[in-house]
C-alpha positions as a LaTeX table, in Angstrom:
\begin{tabular}{lrrr}
\hline
Residue & $x$ (\AA) & $y$ (\AA) & $z$ (\AA) \\
\hline
Met1 & $-132.18$ & 95.96 & 136.31 \\
Ala2 & $-130.36$ & 99.27 & 136.26 \\
Val3 & $-127.48$ & 100.39 & 138.45 \\
Val4 & $-126.77$ & 104.13 & 138.40 \\
Ile5 & $-123.48$ & 105.55 & 139.62 \\
Val6 & $-123.00$ & 109.30 & 139.81 \\
Asp7 & $-119.42$ & 110.55 & 140.12 \\
Thr8 & $-116.78$ & 112.41 & 138.15 \\
Glu9 & $-115.96$ & 111.16 & 134.68 \\
Asp10 & $-112.40$ & 110.26 & 135.71 \\
Lys11 & $-113.60$ & 108.07 & 138.58 \\
Ile12 & $-116.20$ & 106.32 & 136.44 \\
Arg13 & $-113.72$ & 105.59 & 133.65 \\
Ala14 & $-111.21$ & 104.29 & 136.19 \\
Phe15 & $-113.90$ & 101.90 & 137.48 \\
Leu16 & $-114.74$ & 100.44 & 134.04 \\
Pro17 & $-111.95$ & 97.79 & 134.05 \\
Gln18 & $-113.32$ & 96.42 & 137.33 \\
Leu19 & $-116.79$ & 96.15 & 135.78 \\
Asp20 & $-115.25$ & 94.22 & 132.90 \\
Asp21 & $-114.01$ & 91.63 & 135.41 \\
Leu22 & $-117.41$ & 91.45 & 137.17 \\
Ile23 & $-119.87$ & 91.05 & 134.30 \\
Ser24 & $-119.86$ & 88.91 & 131.18 \\
Glu25 & $-122.35$ & 90.97 & 129.18 \\
Gly26 & $-124.50$ & 94.05 & 129.55 \\
Leu27 & $-124.73$ & 97.68 & 128.58 \\
Ile28 & $-122.92$ & 100.65 & 130.08 \\
Ile29 & $-124.21$ & 104.12 & 129.28 \\
Leu30 & $-121.97$ & 107.10 & 130.03 \\
Asp31 & $-123.81$ & 110.38 & 129.92 \\
Glu32 & $-123.32$ & 113.85 & 131.35 \\
Val33 & $-126.13$ & 114.87 & 133.68 \\
Glu34 & $-127.36$ & 117.86 & 135.58 \\
Met35 & $-128.45$ & 116.86 & 139.06 \\
Ile36 & $-131.01$ & 118.76 & 141.06 \\
Arg37 & $-131.38$ & 117.49 & 144.62 \\
Tyr38 & $-134.56$ & 118.08 & 146.56 \\
Val39 & $-134.48$ & 117.77 & 150.34 \\
Asp40 & $-137.08$ & 117.94 & 153.07 \\
Arg41 & $-137.63$ & 121.58 & 153.99 \\
Thr42 & $-139.49$ & 120.82 & 157.23 \\
Pro43 & $-137.93$ & 122.81 & 160.10 \\
Gly44 & $-135.36$ & 120.61 & 161.84 \\
Ala45 & $-135.36$ & 118.01 & 159.03 \\
Ala46 & $-131.90$ & 119.03 & 157.78 \\
Asp47 & $-130.42$ & 118.51 & 161.24 \\
Glu48 & $-132.01$ & 115.04 & 161.50 \\
Ser49 & $-130.92$ & 113.92 & 158.02 \\
Glu50 & $-127.34$ & 115.09 & 158.59 \\
Ala51 & $-127.23$ & 113.10 & 161.82 \\
Ala52 & $-128.63$ & 110.03 & 160.03 \\
Asp53 & $-125.99$ & 110.08 & 157.30 \\
Gly54 & $-123.11$ & 111.21 & 159.47 \\
Gly55 & $-123.25$ & 114.76 & 158.12 \\
Ser56 & $-121.71$ & 113.73 & 154.79 \\
Arg57 & $-123.03$ & 116.56 & 152.61 \\
\hline
\end{tabular}
């Protein structure tokens, strides 16, 4: 299983102590990434997706 969290480095590093309390063993990989986000370009789709997620873009 893989859990991927994308956020600023400061926020991820601040979260690491909480992970230490939650899991007994595993692997954490910290890596810089370049994200490219593709969205539906159908006319009106942007309006519908913003409504569905509360406009949190």
